[in-house]
C-alpha positions as CSV (number, residue, x, y, z in Angstrom):
1,M,0.0,-0.3,-0.2
2,R,0.8,3.4,-0.7
3,S,-0.6,6.8,0.9
4,E,-0.4,10.4,-0.3
5,G,-2.6,12.9,1.5
6,L,-6.1,11.2,2.0
7,F,-5.8,8.7,-0.5
8,S,-4.7,5.0,-0.5
9,Y,-4.3,3.0,-3.2
10,A,-4.1,-0.6,-3.7
11,S,-1.1,-2.5,-5.9
12,M,-3.0,-3.6,-9.2
13,D,-2.1,-5.9,-12.5
14,M,-2.5,-2.7,-14.9
15,E,-4.0,-4.6,-17.6
16,E,-6.7,-5.4,-15.0
17,A,-7.6,-2.0,-14.5
18,D,-5.9,1.8,-15.6
19,V,-5.3,3.4,-11.9
20,R,-5.0,7.3,-11.7
21,E,-4.1,9.0,-8.6
22,P,-6.7,11.3,-8.0
23,K,-5.6,15.0,-8.2
24,M,-5.1,16.9,-4.5
25,T,-7.1,19.8,-4.7
26,H,-5.8,23.6,-3.7
27,F,-7.5,23.5,-1.2
28,L,-6.8,20.3,0.7
29,K,-2.6,21.2,0.0
30,D,-3.6,24.7,1.7
31,I,-5.4,22.4,4.9
32,L,-2.0,20.2,5.0
33,R,0.2,22.6,5.6
34,Q,-2.0,24.6,7.9
35,P,-0.2,22.9,11.2
36,E,3.2,24.3,9.7
37,E,2.0,28.1,9.7
38,L,0.4,28.2,12.3
39,Q,3.5,27.3,14.0
40,R,5.2,30.3,11.9
41,T,3.5,32.7,13.0
42,I,4.0,31.6,17.0
43,E,7.8,32.0,16.3
44,L,7.3,35.4,14.7
45,L,5.3,37.0,17.4
46,A,6.5,35.3,20.7
47,G,9.2,33.3,20.2
48,P,12.6,35.0,21.5
49,N,13.9,36.2,18.2
50,G,10.4,36.9,16.4
51,A,10.7,39.7,14.1
52,G,7.3,40.4,14.8
53,R,7.6,41.2,18.6
54,R,8.0,44.7,18.6
55,A,4.7,45.2,16.4
56,L,3.1,43.3,18.7
57,A,4.1,44.9,21.8
58,A,3.6,48.3,20.3
59,A,-0.1,47.0,19.2
60,T,-0.5,46.2,22.9
61,A,0.2,49.5,24.2
62,A,-2.1,51.4,22.0
63,V,-4.9,48.5,23.3
64,R,-3.9,48.7,26.7
65,G,-4.0,52.8,26.6
66,A,-7.5,53.2,25.0
67,R,-10.7,53.8,27.0
68,H,-12.8,52.2,23.9
69,V,-11.9,49.3,22.2
70,Y,-13.4,48.0,18.4
71,L,-12.5,44.6,17.1
72,T,-13.6,44.1,13.4
73,G,-13.3,42.2,10.4
74,I,-15.6,41.0,7.2
75,G,-15.8,37.8,5.6
76,S,-13.5,34.9,7.5
77,S,-11.9,37.9,9.3
78,W,-15.1,38.6,11.3
79,H,-15.3,35.1,11.8
80,A,-11.6,35.0,13.4
81,A,-13.1,38.4,15.3
82,L,-16.2,36.2,16.5
83,N,-13.7,33.7,18.3
84,L,-11.3,36.1,19.5
85,S,-13.5,38.3,21.4
86,V,-14.0,35.7,24.3
87,L,-10.4,36.0,25.0
88,F,-10.7,39.8,26.1
89,H,-14.5,39.5,27.4
90,R,-13.1,36.4,29.6
91,R,-10.6,38.6,31.4
92,A,-12.5,41.6,32.0
93,H,-11.2,43.6,29.2
94,P,-14.7,44.1,26.7
95,V,-14.4,45.2,23.2
96,Y,-16.9,46.4,20.7
97,L,-17.6,43.8,18.2
98,H,-18.9,44.6,15.1
99,D,-18.8,43.6,11.1
100,A,-16.5,46.1,9.3
101,A,-19.4,47.6,7.2
102,E,-21.7,47.8,9.8
103,L,-19.2,49.7,11.4
104,L,-18.0,51.7,8.4
105,T,-21.7,52.6,7.6
106,F,-23.5,53.1,11.1
107,A,-20.8,54.0,13.3
108,N,-19.0,57.4,14.6
109,F,-16.3,56.8,16.7
110,P,-15.2,58.5,20.2
111,Q,-12.6,60.0,21.9
112,D,-9.8,57.7,23.2
113,S,-10.4,54.4,20.7
114,A,-8.2,51.7,19.5
115,M,-9.5,49.8,16.3
116,M,-7.9,46.3,15.9
117,V,-8.9,45.8,12.4
118,I,-8.1,42.2,10.8
119,S,-7.9,41.5,7.5
120,R,-5.7,39.1,5.3
121,S,-5.2,41.4,1.7
122,G,-6.2,45.1,3.7
123,K,-7.1,45.6,0.5
124,S,-11.0,45.2,0.8
125,T,-12.6,48.2,0.1
126,E,-14.8,48.4,3.6
127,I,-11.5,47.8,5.5
128,V,-9.9,50.3,3.2
129,Q,-12.7,53.0,4.0
130,L,-13.2,52.5,7.6
131,A,-9.0,52.4,8.4
132,G,-9.7,55.9,6.7
133,K,-12.5,56.7,8.7
134,A,-11.5,55.7,12.1
135,R,-8.0,57.5,11.7
136,R,-9.7,61.0,10.5
137,A,-11.6,60.2,13.8
138,G,-8.7,59.8,15.7
139,V,-9.4,56.2,16.4
140,N,-5.5,54.5,16.9
141,V,-5.7,51.7,13.8
142,I,-4.2,48.1,14.7
143,G,-3.9,46.2,11.6
144,I,-3.3,42.6,11.6
145,T,-3.1,41.5,7.9
146,N,-1.4,38.8,6.1
147,A,-0.4,41.6,3.3
148,P,2.5,43.9,3.8
149,E,1.6,45.8,0.8
150,G,-1.8,46.0,1.2
151,T,-3.5,49.5,2.3
152,L,-4.1,48.4,6.0
153,A,-0.6,47.6,6.8
154,K,0.4,50.6,5.1
155,E,-2.3,53.4,6.6
156,A,-2.8,51.4,10.2
157,H,-0.9,53.6,13.2
158,H,0.4,50.2,14.0
159,A,0.5,47.2,12.1
160,I,1.1,43.2,12.5
161,V,2.0,41.4,9.6
162,V,1.9,37.7,9.1
163,P,3.3,37.6,5.9
164,I,2.5,33.8,4.7
165,A,1.7,32.3,1.1
166,F,-1.6,33.1,0.5
167,D,-4.5,30.2,0.1
168,Y,-5.4,29.4,-3.1
169,A,-9.1,30.3,-3.0
170,I,-10.5,29.8,-0.1
171,S,-9.1,31.4,2.8
172,V,-7.5,28.5,4.8
173,N,-3.9,29.8,6.6
174,T,-4.8,33.4,6.2
175,Y,-8.0,32.7,8.6
176,T,-6.1,30.9,11.2
177,T,-3.0,33.0,11.2
178,L,-4.4,36.1,11.9
179,A,-7.0,34.5,14.7
180,L,-3.5,33.0,16.1
181,A,-2.0,36.7,15.8
182,T,-5.3,38.5,16.9
183,G,-5.4,35.9,19.7
184,L,-1.4,36.4,21.0
185,L,-2.3,40.4,21.0
186,A,-5.4,39.4,23.0
187,S,-3.5,38.0,25.5
188,S,-0.5,40.5,25.5
189,V,-3.3,43.2,26.0
190,T,-4.8,41.2,29.2
191,G,-1.8,39.9,30.5
192,S,-1.8,36.5,29.9
193,L,0.5,35.8,27.3
194,D,3.6,33.5,28.6
195,S,6.0,31.1,27.3
196,A,3.4,28.1,29.0
197,L,1.1,29.3,26.6
198,T,3.0,29.5,23.5
199,A,4.6,26.4,24.0
200,S,1.3,24.7,24.9
201,L,-0.3,25.6,21.6
202,S,2.9,24.5,19.3
203,H,2.6,21.3,20.9
204,S,-1.1,21.2,19.9
205,F,-0.3,22.8,16.4
206,A,2.0,19.4,15.8
207,E,-0.6,17.0,17.4
208,A,-3.2,18.1,15.2
209,G,-1.1,17.9,12.3
210,R,-0.7,14.2,13.3
211,A,-4.4,13.7,13.2
212,I,-4.9,14.7,10.3
213,P,-4.5,11.7,8.7
214,R,-6.6,9.5,11.0
215,W,-9.4,12.4,10.2
216,Q,-9.4,12.1,7.0
217,E,-9.8,8.3,7.2
218,Q,-12.8,9.1,9.7
219,I,-14.2,11.2,6.9
220,A,-14.1,8.5,4.0
221,K,-15.7,5.9,5.9
222,S,-18.4,8.7,7.2
223,D,-21.9,8.7,5.5
224,W,-22.9,11.9,7.2
225,L,-21.1,13.2,3.9
226,A,-24.0,13.8,2.1
227,P,-24.5,16.0,-1.1
228,R,-26.8,18.6,-1.3
229,S,-27.9,18.3,2.4
230,I,-29.8,20.7,4.7
231,T,-26.6,21.8,6.8
232,Y,-26.7,23.8,10.4
233,F,-23.6,24.4,12.8
234,L,-23.7,25.5,16.3
235,A,-21.3,26.5,18.8
236,R,-20.6,28.4,21.5
237,G,-17.6,30.9,23.0
238,S,-14.7,31.1,20.9
239,S,-16.0,28.3,18.6
240,L,-18.7,30.5,17.7
241,G,-16.3,31.9,15.0
242,S,-15.8,28.4,13.8
243,A,-19.4,27.7,12.7
244,Y,-19.9,30.7,10.7
245,E,-16.4,29.9,9.2
246,S,-17.6,26.6,8.3
247,R,-20.9,28.0,6.9
248,L,-18.9,29.7,4.6
249,M,-16.6,26.9,3.5
250,W,-19.4,24.9,2.2
251,E,-20.8,28.3,0.6
252,E,-17.9,29.2,-1.2
253,G,-16.4,25.2,-1.4
254,V,-19.5,23.2,-2.0
255,K,-21.6,25.6,-3.4
256,T,-24.2,24.3,-0.9
257,P,-26.1,26.7,1.4
258,A,-26.0,26.2,5.0
259,T,-26.4,28.6,8.4
260,A,-24.6,28.7,11.5
261,M,-25.6,30.2,14.6
262,G,-25.1,29.8,18.7
263,T,-26.4,26.7,20.5
264,G,-28.3,28.6,22.9
265,S,-29.7,30.5,20.4
266,F,-31.2,27.4,18.5
267,R,-33.2,26.1,21.1
268,H,-35.2,29.3,20.9
269,G,-37.1,28.9,18.0
270,P,-34.5,27.2,15.4
271,Q,-35.3,23.8,16.4
272,E,-38.3,23.5,13.9
273,I,-36.8,23.0,11.6
274,V,-35.3,19.3,12.6
275,A,-36.3,16.8,10.9
276,K,-35.2,13.5,9.3
277,N,-31.6,13.5,7.5
278,V,-30.6,17.2,8.2
279,R,-26.9,17.4,9.0
280,F,-25.3,18.9,12.0
281,G,-22.0,20.2,13.2
282,I,-21.7,20.6,16.9
283,W,-18.4,22.4,18.5
284,I,-18.5,21.1,21.8
285,D,-16.6,23.8,24.3
286,G,-13.2,22.1,26.2
287,V,-15.4,23.2,30.0
288,K,-18.4,25.0,29.4
289,M,-21.7,24.0,28.8
290,R,-20.5,21.0,28.1
291,E,-23.1,18.2,29.3
292,Q,-26.0,20.8,27.8
293,D,-25.0,20.6,24.2
294,L,-24.2,16.7,24.9
295,A,-27.8,16.3,25.5
296,V,-28.7,18.9,22.7
297,A,-26.9,16.8,20.3
298,R,-28.8,13.6,21.9
299,D,-31.9,14.8,21.1
300,L,-31.3,16.0,17.4
301,Q,-30.3,12.0,16.9
302,K,-33.5,11.3,18.1
303,L,-35.3,13.3,15.9
304,G,-33.9,11.7,13.3
305,A,-31.1,14.1,12.3
306,R,-27.3,13.3,11.9
307,V,-25.0,15.0,14.1
308,M,-21.3,15.6,14.1
309,L,-19.6,16.8,17.2
310,I,-16.1,18.5,16.8
311,G,-14.2,18.8,20.6
312,Q,-11.9,17.6,23.4
313,R,-12.7,14.4,25.5
314,L,-16.1,13.3,24.1
315,P,-17.5,9.8,24.0
316,E,-17.3,7.9,21.0
317,D,-21.1,7.4,20.8
318,A,-21.8,11.1,21.4
319,G,-22.7,11.1,18.1
320,D,-22.7,10.2,14.5
321,F,-19.3,11.3,13.7
322,V,-17.0,12.4,15.9
323,F,-13.5,14.1,15.5
324,Q,-11.5,14.3,18.9
325,L,-8.9,16.9,19.5
326,P,-6.2,17.0,21.0
327,P,-5.5,18.9,24.2
328,I,-5.3,22.4,23.9
329,P,-6.7,25.1,26.3
330,A,-10.3,25.6,25.6
331,E,-10.6,29.4,24.6
332,W,-7.9,28.7,21.9
333,Q,-9.6,25.5,20.5
334,F,-10.8,27.6,17.5
335,L,-7.3,27.6,16.1
336,I,-7.7,23.8,15.4
337,D,-11.1,22.7,15.5
338,I,-12.0,24.3,12.6
339,I,-9.8,21.6,10.8
340,P,-12.0,18.9,10.7
341,A,-15.0,21.0,9.1
342,Q,-12.0,22.3,6.4
343,L,-11.5,18.3,5.7
344,V,-14.9,17.3,5.6
345,A,-16.0,20.7,3.2
346,E,-12.8,19.5,0.8
347,R,-13.7,15.5,0.6
348,L,-17.8,16.8,0.2
349,A,-17.1,18.9,-2.4
350,G,-15.5,16.6,-4.4
351,L,-18.6,13.6,-4.0
352,S,-20.8,17.0,-4.7
353,G,-19.5,17.5,-8.5
354,V,-18.2,21.0,-7.6
355,D,-14.7,22.4,-7.8
356,C,-13.7,23.9,-4.3
357,D,-11.0,25.6,-6.1
358,T,-12.7,28.3,-7.9
359,F,-15.1,30.5,-7.3
360,R,-18.3,31.2,-9.8
361,L,-18.8,34.8,-8.6
362,S,-16.9,35.9,-5.6
363,S,-13.6,38.1,-6.1
364,F,-10.5,36.6,-4.4
365,I,-10.2,40.4,-2.9
366,V,-13.6,42.8,-2.9
367,E,-12.5,45.9,-4.1
368,D,-15.8,48.0,-4.9
369,E,-19.2,48.0,-3.0
370,N,-21.4,47.6,-6.2
371,G,-23.9,44.6,-6.9
372,L,-22.0,40.9,-7.0
373,L,-21.0,40.7,-11.4
374,P,-18.1,42.6,-12.8
375,K,-19.0,46.3,-13.8
376,E,-17.6,45.5,-17.4
377,T,-19.7,42.4,-19.2
378,G,-22.1,41.2,-16.3
379,K,-20.0,38.3,-15.9
380,E,-16.6,36.5,-16.5
381,T,-16.1,34.2,-18.4
382,R,-14.7,30.7,-17.9
383,S,-11.2,31.6,-19.9
384,E,-11.3,34.6,-17.4
385,I,-11.4,32.5,-14.3
386,K,-8.9,29.8,-14.9
387,A,-6.3,32.7,-16.1
388,R,-6.8,34.2,-12.9
389,N,-6.5,31.0,-10.4
390,S,-3.6,30.2,-13.2
391,K,-1.7,33.5,-12.1
392,R,-2.6,32.8,-8.2
393,E,-1.3,29.4,-8.4
394,I,2.2,31.0,-9.8
395,R,2.1,33.8,-7.1
396,N,1.8,31.6,-4.3
397,S,4.3,29.0,-5.7
398,H,6.8,32.0,-5.6
399,S,5.8,33.0,-2.5
400,K,6.3,29.7,-0.9
401,K,9.8,30.0,-2.5
402,R,10.5,33.1,-0.3
403,T,9.6,31.8,2.8
404,R,11.0,28.3,2.6
């Protein structure tokens, strides 16, 4: 037998069968490099000789010195913010948590404010406009981004840049590395960042990397994956953003509608939709509300729904499909609990016969606020999509060479 990522192949007589190795998607390639990119981010910002330590210290001082603190992003970056707000609130350091488009359109900012803005490219139209609006209002802007050449990195008062190779299409490494970078900032602000924490996270990243083949085997055998199923994602606390990010992966990658919400909110009316074979993905916190949420999973199964669970130290029979996470501090679980969902999304896209590596309508960076289609022709041709993705693949290849 030989193994390559998710795929295993038996030795066969080539005269009996023409065996061709399935092409690994770019989405899967991005998922597989994730534990390594997370470790690089730890070393960059919190390692003894990390090049980003000074930027982290300056951003920490700016947030600590503000009376009003905002935390924002859009798209995947907003989902990261949903997770990260818990790191502030649990240590009695409240933040205003709002989507960047809403802040841009409907908010005015008081004196003595700081704003943490998360954006992979730093070029999205809402992010660029919001940073400018905040600066004009006297807000101290802290940009957390993957792109040193982006507008956010250039115009923020303080920029934390995590310069990784961009993902091919769906945000994978950009999502988790920016979540980690902002989490380290939150811990620094609240006085909880130390070598014990970073060592613990590094160990968890390594263990998550080792767990990926086992998770892939589970996925290959599971009948939870069913194309075009109704799917709900439920979570609490620092995993809430993981539920919302999974919904986005279903939309972008599987090309299938899904929805996400807090587990507590689901019990206040939405449970009326429960029916046979509706799919649920539920994240179980490492400490809080575990028994209550496992009870939700049991009741969903009794009602005929199919339940996928992701968490630490879970009973193997608690759901139809159970992902066991390696040990990680509970409030940091979001950094690795998204990985099983990413793997499921990639596999489900293949089963659904759709290409998770291309976007039909989405732009890689949204740089204007008008409509959904390109202005010139109303649509992007298939050849234009292919050319755009080819250029992105070449750019990522060059970026990887520079970071080695």
